[in-house]
C-alpha positions in Angstrom: 5.5 40.7 -28.3 5.0 37.3 -26.5 4.6 35.5 -29.9 8.1 36.7 -30.9 9.6 35.6 -27.5 8.3 32.0 -27.6 11.2 29.5 -28.0 13.9 32.2 -27.9 15.3 31.0 -24.6 16.6 27.4 -24.1 15.9 26.2 -20.5 18.7 23.8 -19.4 17.7 20.2 -18.6 18.0 18.5 -15.2 20.9 16.2 -16.1 24.0 17.2 -14.1 22.0 19.9 -12.3 24.0 19.5 -9.1 27.2 20.3 -11.0 25.8 23.6 -12.3 25.7 25.8 -9.2 25.1 28.6 -8.5 21.4 28.6 -9.0 18.6 31.0 -10.0 18.9 33.8 -12.5 21.3 35.8 -10.3 23.3 32.9 -8.8 22.1 33.6 -5.2 21.9 29.9 -4.1 24.9 27.6 -3.9 23.2 24.2 -3.2 20.1 22.3 -4.4 19.0 22.2 -0.7 19.1 26.1 -0.7 17.0 26.4 -3.9 14.4 23.9 -2.9 14.2 25.5 0.6 13.6 28.8 -1.1 10.7 27.3 -3.0 9.3 25.8 0.2 9.3 29.3 1.8 7.8 31.2 -1.1 5.1 28.6 -1.7 4.1 28.8 1.9 3.9 32.6 1.6 1.9 32.4 -1.6 -0.7 30.1 0.1 -0.9 32.5 3.0 -1.3 35.5 0.6 1.7 37.2 2.1 3.9 37.1 -1.0 3.9 40.1 -3.3 3.2 39.4 -6.9 2.9 35.7 -6.3 2.3 33.2 -9.1 -0.7 30.9 -8.7 1.6 28.0 -9.5 3.6 28.6 -6.4 0.6 28.0 -4.3 0.4 24.4 -5.5 3.9 23.5 -4.2 3.6 21.9 -0.8 7.0 20.3 0.1 7.8 19.0 3.6 11.3 19.0 5.1 11.5 15.3 4.3 10.5 16.0 0.7 13.6 18.2 0.3 16.0 15.4 1.1 14.3 13.1 -1.3 14.0 15.6 -4.1 17.7 16.6 -3.8 18.7 12.9 -3.9 16.6 12.4 -7.0 18.1 15.4 -8.7 21.6 14.2 -7.9 20.8 10.8 -9.3 20.5 12.5 -12.7 24.2 13.3 -12.7 26.5 11.8 -15.2 29.2 9.4 -13.9 32.4 11.1 -14.7 34.7 8.5 -13.1 
């Protein structure tokens, strides 16, 4: 079944990401800061083995509070200039 599912979903790009809130599959996050903060928390839980059904890839995310600000600024720099 996996072979049939490959390339059936188109993942949106990062351009204009900050204009496409809400975020996640269920729209639970309103800002880029919120979503990056979420990944900071779950990656910490994954490394501590306190996250149920954690993905190994989450364990490799190690963002500091300072990284969040820089990462949000970078993602916002990918916005189109509409003015």
